[in-house]
C-alpha positions in Angstrom: -39.9 -3.7 -40.8 -39.4 -4.6 -44.5 -40.5 -7.8 -45.8 -36.9 -8.8 -46.3 -36.1 -8.2 -42.6 -39.2 -10.3 -41.6 -38.4 -13.3 -43.8 -34.7 -13.4 -42.5 -35.8 -12.9 -38.8 -38.3 -15.9 -39.3 -35.5 -18.1 -40.6 -33.1 -17.1 -37.9 -35.8 -17.9 -35.4 -36.3 -21.4 -36.5 -33.2 -22.9 -37.8 -30.9 -24.7 -35.3 -33.3 -24.5 -32.3 -35.4 -26.7 -30.4 -39.2 -27.2 -31.2 -38.8 -26.3 -34.8 -38.7 -28.4 -38.1 -37.2 -27.5 -41.4 -39.2 -28.8 -44.6 -38.0 -29.1 -48.1 -36.9 -25.9 -49.7 -36.7 -22.8 -47.6 -39.9 -23.1 -45.8 -39.7 -23.5 -42.1 -42.5 -24.5 -39.7 -42.5 -24.3 -36.0 -43.7 -27.3 -34.2 -46.6 -26.5 -31.5 -45.1 -25.9 -27.9 -46.0 -28.6 -25.4 -49.0 -27.3 -23.3 -48.9 -27.0 -19.7 -50.8 -29.9 -17.9 -54.0 -29.0 -16.4 -53.8 -27.5 -12.8 -50.4 -25.9 -13.1 -51.8 -22.8 -11.5 -52.9 -24.6 -8.4 -50.3 -27.7 -7.9 -47.3 -28.1 -6.0 -44.6 -28.0 -8.4 -42.1 -29.3 -5.9 -39.7 -31.2 -8.1 -37.7 -29.7 -11.1 -39.5 -32.3 -13.4 -43.1 -30.8 -12.3 -41.8 -27.4 -12.6 -40.4 -27.7 -16.1 -43.6 -29.4 -17.1 -45.6 -26.2 -16.2 -42.9 -23.7 -17.7 -44.0 -23.0 -21.2 -43.1 -20.6 -24.0 -47.0 -19.9 -24.3 -46.7 -18.9 -20.7 -43.8 -16.4 -21.4 -45.6 -15.0 -24.7 -48.8 -14.4 -22.8 -46.7 -11.9 -20.8 -44.6 -10.4 -23.9 -47.9 -9.8 -25.8 -49.0 -7.8 -22.6 -45.9 -5.8 -22.8 -46.2 -5.2 -26.4 -49.7 -4.0 -25.8 -48.6 -1.7 -23.3 -46.1 -0.2 -25.4 -48.3 0.4 -28.2 -50.7 2.1 -25.8 -48.0 4.4 -24.4 -46.1 6.1 -27.3 -44.4 2.8 -28.4 -42.1 2.2 -25.4 -41.8 1.1 -21.6 -39.0 3.4 -20.5 -38.6 3.9 -16.9 -40.1 7.5 -16.3 -43.1 7.0 -18.7 -46.5 5.7 -18.6 -45.4 2.6 -20.5 -43.2 1.4 -17.8 -45.7 2.3 -14.9 -48.5 0.2 -16.7 -45.7 -2.7 -17.1 -45.2 -2.4 -13.3 -48.9 -2.5 -12.8 -49.2 -5.8 -14.9 -46.4 -7.5 -13.1 -47.9 -6.6 -9.8 -51.4 -7.7 -10.6 -50.2 -11.2 -11.8 -48.1 -11.6 -8.7 -51.0 -10.6 -6.5 -53.4 -12.9 -8.5 -50.7 -15.7 -7.8 -50.9 -15.1 -4.0 -47.7 -13.0 -3.5 -47.3 -10.0 -1.4 -45.7 -7.4 -3.6 -43.5 -4.5 -2.8 -42.9 -1.6 -5.1 -39.7 0.4 -4.3 -39.7 3.8 -5.5 -36.4 5.9 -6.4 -35.9 9.0 -8.2 -33.5 9.2 -11.3 -32.2 11.4 -13.9 -34.3 11.0 -17.0 -33.0 11.3 -20.5 -34.8 11.0 -23.8 -33.2 11.6 -26.9 -35.0 13.9 -29.4 -32.5 14.5 -32.1 -29.0 13.5 -33.2 -26.7 14.2 -36.3 -23.3 13.2 -37.1 -21.0 14.2 -40.0 -17.7 14.2 -41.1 -16.4 17.4 -42.5 -12.8 16.8 -43.6 -10.8 15.3 -45.3 -14.1 14.3 -47.3 -17.6 15.1 -46.3 -19.8 12.2 -45.1 -23.0 12.2 -43.3 -23.5 9.3 -41.0 -26.7 7.4 -40.2 -28.2 7.9 -36.6 -28.6 4.4 -34.8 -26.6 2.6 -37.7 -23.4 4.5 -37.8 -23.6 6.5 -34.5 -25.8 6.9 -31.4 -25.8 9.4 -28.6 -24.6 7.9 -25.3 -27.5 8.3 -22.7 -27.1 11.3 -20.4 -24.6 12.8 -23.2 -24.4 16.6 -22.8 -26.9 18.4 -24.9 -25.5 20.6 -27.8 -23.0 20.7 -30.8 -19.4 19.5 -30.9 -17.3 20.5 -33.8 -13.5 20.1 -34.1 -10.6 17.9 -35.2 -10.8 14.1 -34.0 -7.9 13.6 -31.8 -7.1 9.8 -30.9 -6.7 9.1 -27.2 -4.2 6.4 -26.3 -5.2 4.3 -29.2 -3.0 2.1 -31.1 -1.8 3.0 -34.6 -3.3 1.6 -36.3 -6.4 1.3 -34.1 -6.6 -2.3 -33.2 -9.2 -4.9 -31.8 -8.7 -5.4 -28.1 -10.7 -6.2 -25.0 -8.5 -4.4 -22.6 -8.3 -0.8 -24.0 -7.5 1.8 -21.3 -8.0 4.5 -23.7 -9.1 7.7 -21.7 -9.2 5.9 -18.3 -6.5 8.2 -17.0 -6.0 12.0 -17.1 -2.5 11.2 -18.3 -3.9 9.6 -21.5 -4.7 13.3 -22.6 -1.4 14.7 -22.1 -1.0 17.3 -25.0 -4.5 17.1 -26.0 -5.4 20.5 -28.0 -8.2 22.4 -26.4 -11.3 22.4 -28.8 -10.5 18.7 -30.1 -12.9 15.8 -30.3 -11.7 13.1 -28.4 -11.9 9.7 -29.9 -11.6 7.1 -27.2 -12.1 2.9 -27.2 -14.4 1.3 -25.3 -12.4 -0.9 -22.6 -11.7 -1.4 -18.9 -13.2 1.8 -17.5 -16.7 3.5 -17.7 -17.8 5.7 -20.5 -18.5 8.4 -17.7 -14.6 8.2 -16.7 -13.6 8.7 -20.2 -15.8 11.6 -20.8 -15.0 13.4 -17.6 -11.2 13.1 -18.3 -11.9 14.5 -22.0 -13.9 17.4 -20.4 -11.1 18.2 -18.2 -8.5 18.0 -21.0 -10.4 20.6 -22.9 -12.4 18.5 -25.5 -15.7 19.7 -26.8 -17.1 16.3 -27.5 -16.2 12.4 -27.2 -16.6 9.7 -29.7 -16.5 6.2 -28.2 -15.3 3.4 -30.7 -16.2 -0.2 -30.1 -13.6 -2.9 -29.2 -13.4 -4.4 -32.4 -13.4 -8.0 -31.2 -15.9 -10.5 -32.8 -18.9 -9.8 -30.3 -17.9 -5.9 -30.1 -17.6 -4.7 -33.6 -20.9 -3.1 -34.0 -22.5 0.3 -32.7 -21.6 1.3 -29.2 -25.1 1.7 -27.3 -24.4 2.8 -23.7 -24.8 5.1 -20.9 -22.7 7.6 -18.9 -24.9 6.8 -15.8 -25.6 10.3 -14.9 -25.8 13.7 -16.7 -22.9 14.8 -18.6 -21.7 18.1 -20.0 -19.8 17.0 -23.2 -21.9 15.8 -26.2 -20.8 12.1 -26.4 -21.6 9.4 -29.1 -20.7 5.9 -29.9 -19.6 4.4 -33.1 -18.9 0.8 -34.6 -15.1 -0.2 -34.7 -15.1 0.2 -38.7 -16.2 3.8 -38.4 -13.6 4.3 -35.5 -10.9 3.3 -37.8 -12.0 6.0 -40.3 -12.0 8.6 -37.8 -8.7 7.5 -36.4 -7.0 8.6 -39.5 -5.1 11.8 -39.8 -6.8 15.0 -40.6 -10.1 14.0 -39.9 -12.8 16.8 -38.5 -16.4 16.2 -37.4 -19.5 17.8 -36.1 -22.3 16.2 -34.2 -25.2 17.4 -32.4 -27.3 15.7 -29.5 -30.7 17.1 -28.3 -32.8 15.5 -25.3 -35.5 16.1 -22.9 -33.9 15.8 -19.3 -35.1 16.0 -15.7 -35.7 14.2 -12.5 -38.4 11.5 -12.5 -39.5 8.7 -10.3 -39.7 5.0 -11.1 -39.9 1.8 -9.3 -38.5 -1.8 -8.8 -41.0 -4.7 -8.2 -40.1 -7.3 -5.7 -41.8 -10.4 -4.4 -40.8 -13.6 -2.6 -41.3 -17.2 -1.8 -40.3 -17.8 1.9 -38.1 -20.6 2.5 -37.3 -22.9 5.2 -33.8 -21.3 6.0 -32.5 -17.7 6.1 -30.8 -18.2 2.6 -32.1 -16.4 -0.2 -31.8 -17.1 -3.9 -32.8 -14.0 -5.7 -33.8 -13.9 -9.5 -33.9 -10.6 -11.5 -34.6 -8.8 -14.7 -34.9 -5.3 -15.9 -38.5 -4.3 -16.8 -37.7 -1.3 -18.7 -37.2 -0.7 -22.3 -35.3 2.0 -24.0 -37.4 5.0 -25.2 -36.7 4.1 -28.9 -39.0 0.6 -28.7 -41.1 -1.6 -26.9 -38.1 -3.7 -25.6 -39.7 -7.2 -26.1 -36.4 -9.0 -26.4 -34.6 -6.4 -24.3 -35.8 -7.2 -21.8 -39.3 -8.4 -22.0 -38.1 -11.9 -22.3 -36.1 -11.9 -19.0 -39.0 -10.2 -17.2 -41.7 -12.5 -18.7 -39.6 -15.7 -17.9 -39.1 -14.6 -14.2 -42.9 -14.0 -14.1 -43.6 -17.3 -15.5 -41.5 -19.0 -12.9 -42.9 -16.9 -10.1 -46.3 -18.0 -11.1 -45.6 -21.7 -11.3 -43.7 -22.1 -8.0 -46.1 -20.1 -5.9 -47.3 -23.3 -3.9 -43.7 -24.6 -3.4 -41.7 -24.2 0.1 -38.2 -24.2 -1.1 -35.3 -24.6 1.3 -34.0 -21.1 0.5 -36.3 -18.2 0.0 -36.7 -17.5 -3.7 -36.9 -13.6 -4.3 -38.1 -12.4 -7.5 -37.1 -8.9 -8.7 -38.0 -6.7 -11.7 -35.7 -3.6 -11.9 -36.5 0.0 -13.2 -34.0 2.3 -15.0 -31.5 -0.5 -16.0 -31.2 1.3 -19.4 -30.3 4.4 -17.8 -27.3 2.7 -16.0 -28.3 -0.2 -14.0 -29.9 2.3 -11.5 -32.7 0.2 -10.0 -30.6 -2.8 -9.3 -28.0 -0.4 -7.8 -30.7 1.4 -5.6 -31.9 -1.9 -4.2 -28.6 -3.4 -3.1 -27.4 0.1 -1.8 -30.6 0.2 0.3 -30.2 -3.3 1.7 -28.7 -3.5 5.3 -25.3 -5.6 5.3 -27.0 -8.4 6.9 -29.5 -8.7 4.4 -26.9 -8.8 1.6 -25.3 -11.5 3.3 -28.6 -13.8 3.2 -28.5 -13.8 -0.7 -26.4 -16.9 -1.7 -27.0 -16.3 -5.3 -28.1 -13.8 -7.8 -29.4 -14.9 -11.0 -29.7 -12.3 -14.0 -31.6 -12.7 -17.2 -31.2 -9.8 -19.8 -32.1 -10.7 -23.5 -32.8 -14.4 -23.4 -34.8 -14.8 -26.6 -32.6 -12.9 -29.5 -33.5 -13.7 -33.1 -30.1 -14.8 -34.2 -29.1 -16.5 -30.8 -26.1 -17.9 -29.0 -26.7 -19.8 -25.6 -24.3 -17.7 -23.7 -23.7 -18.3 -19.8 -22.0 -15.5 -18.0 -18.4 -16.4 -17.1 -18.9 -16.5 -13.4 -16.0 -18.8 -12.7 -13.7 -16.2 -14.2 -11.8 -19.1 -16.6 -12.7 -17.7 -20.0 -12.5 -13.7 -20.0 -9.7 -11.4 -18.9 -12.5 -8.8 -18.2 -14.2 -10.8 -15.4 -13.3 -8.9 -12.2 -11.5 -11.2 -9.7 -14.0 -10.2 -7.0 -16.8 -11.3 -9.1 -15.5 -14.7 -8.9 -16.1 -17.4 -5.9 -16.9 -21.0 -5.3 -20.6 -20.2 -5.2 -20.4 -18.1 -8.6 -18.7 -21.1 -10.3 -21.5 -23.3 -9.0 -24.0 -21.0 -10.6 -22.4 -21.3 -13.9 -22.2 -25.0 -13.7 -25.8 -25.3 -13.0 -26.7 -23.5 -16.2 -24.1 -25.7 -18.1 -25.5 -28.9 -16.6 -28.9 -28.0 -17.8 -27.7 -27.4 -21.3 -25.6 -30.5 -21.3 -28.2 -32.8 -20.1 -30.3 -31.6 -23.2 -27.5 -31.8 -25.8 -27.7 -27.9 -26.2 -24.6 -26.2 -27.0 -23.7 -23.3 -25.0 -20.7 -20.9 -24.4 -19.5 -18.3 -22.0 -19.9 -14.6 -22.4 -18.3 -11.6 -20.6 -19.4 -11.0 -17.1 -18.2 -7.5 -16.7 -21.0 -5.5 -15.4 -23.0 -4.8 -18.2 -26.3 -5.8 -16.7 -28.0 -5.9 -13.3 -25.8 -8.5 -11.6 -23.2 -5.8 -11.3 -24.6 -4.2 -8.1 -24.9 -7.7 -6.5 -21.4 -8.9 -7.6 -19.8 -5.5 -6.4 -21.3 -6.2 -3.0 -19.9 -9.7 -2.8 -23.1 -11.6 -3.7 -22.2 -14.9 -6.0 -24.0 -14.1 -9.3 -24.5 -15.5 -12.8 -27.2 -15.8 -15.4 -28.0 -16.1 -19.1 -27.8 -14.0 -22.3 -28.5 -14.6 -26.0 -26.6 -11.7 -27.5 -27.4 -7.8 -28.3 -25.4 -5.8 -30.7 -22.6 -8.2 -31.2 -22.0 -10.1 -34.3 -22.3 -13.9 -34.8 -19.2 -15.5 -36.1 -19.2 -18.4 -38.8 -18.2 -20.9 -36.0 -21.1 -19.8 -34.0 -23.7 -20.0 -36.9 -22.2 -23.4 -37.6 -23.2 -24.5 -34.0 -26.4 -22.7 -33.4 -27.6 -22.1 -36.8 -28.6 -18.5 -37.7 -26.8 -15.9 -39.9 -23.0 -15.3 -39.5 -21.9 -11.6 -39.8 -25.3 -10.3 -38.5 -26.0 -9.1 -34.9 -27.5 -11.5 -32.3 -30.2 -9.1 -32.0 -30.5 -6.7 -35.3 -33.2 -4.9 -33.5 -31.2 -4.0 -30.3 -32.4 -0.7 -28.9 -34.6 -0.1 -31.9 -38.5 0.2 -32.5 -38.4 -3.2 -34.5 -37.6 -5.0 -30.8 -41.2 -6.2 -31.0 -42.8 -9.6 -30.8 -41.4 -10.6 -34.2 -38.0 -10.0 -32.7 -37.7 -13.3 -31.0 -36.3 -17.0 -31.4 -39.0 -18.9 -29.8 -37.0 -22.1 -29.6 -34.2 -20.5 -27.5 -36.7 -18.5 -25.5 -38.4 -21.8 -24.7 -35.2 -23.5 -23.7 -34.2 -20.6 -21.6 -37.3 -20.3 -19.8 -36.8 -24.0 -18.6 -33.2 -23.2 -17.9 -34.2 -20.2 -15.6 -36.7 -22.4 -13.8 -34.2 -25.3 -13.5 -31.5 -23.0 -12.0 -33.6 -21.2 -9.6 -35.1 -24.3 -8.2 -31.9 -26.3 -8.0 -30.0 -23.7 -6.5 -32.8 -22.8 -3.9 -32.8 -26.5 -3.0 -29.1 -26.5 -2.1 -27.0 -26.6 -5.3 -26.5 -28.3 -8.7 -28.2 -31.6 -9.1 -30.5 -31.0 -5.9 -34.3 -31.7 -6.6 -33.8 -33.8 -9.7 
């Protein structure tokens, strides 16, 4: 990390967030976080006020520091299928057992993929070498090998235009007349990357380039997964580079190298029994990408859920509180999907709410609440919306409103571990502070930070470390997580106040 990056990140982390004070000039000093009162580890935090008193950013940072140290001791990451992830599981289990929980470690096998090399160049009409992890990135589970050929836009507008609803490459008919040996250029949209790549393979493509949507939150680099091993080399690019490639007469070559194979990983689950059969489940993925320690993505969510679990252990809620840490999310939401698929139908039906927390301390943040009432984004599947899912969104919005904290909705389209629950009919929702999307001028005016930069400039990179956090928003969201879980487990928004 350069000194320029470090200085910028500190400014982003402190301006416009709770718990910070801007002094004269450009110097910014964080106010000390309120310490938890004595006895938090043993007292019955049976009201929201008591629970929030004991929920501190220092408690969350204790866990994040442990995750950072684990990554440093195990090759720089905590990816599923590696020793770093196994050590993260051990840490969570040890903390839960020390707090008095019975812990379940649920094993499952998955297809391991670790990128070992990638290159991408335009060879015509003018030669240009692109920069890995800035201008392009291999999709996880991409086929290994080299793809070279003419770029063929697939069902794209002319010119390529921003859209949230592109169906480019989603149907075999999109590839009608596709020349064998071409490189398919498709746009991120309404179907999975795997569907686009499979259709391209059937049509005779030698490789696939996925361009981002081009909307304000989706202009940057596409970093995603096929969910299972593919055959064709496949990469993602930002919208601007996609526009370059969509011009006529463009030829490219790119290579993807990776270590692959079957490995075993685990989910971690513990629960606090309630007085009824109802379950409120709280979850966050514990794994990082292989490229870095994953402190914001998703150490923050994992640490905040662990802080909650430790602080409510003496409580007897109305609904059972179940805590979950998912493996292999970065490989395609695999741990949460395995968990839901293994649950009997009657157990799925017991879950009245699933709350998901993925990246809740981004350094250039917006307070995002998932659009689980379906009112703001066309991309929210109709089946994800119910009276209860709307209630979940309302609960988070009430927390922010009561504290005068601005917030806004974000897409609820299956990008994180809530997908398996929502697909199974479980009312779901959660929080997010932004990934590779770019902060707008309007958002910077409301939340502070830097317009025109990513919410998390270190998303899926080695620099996603302890310096890559906004401690103010992390503190707020740790409280929001504790509030929502306790309120919903007590019967609904406003209960337990």
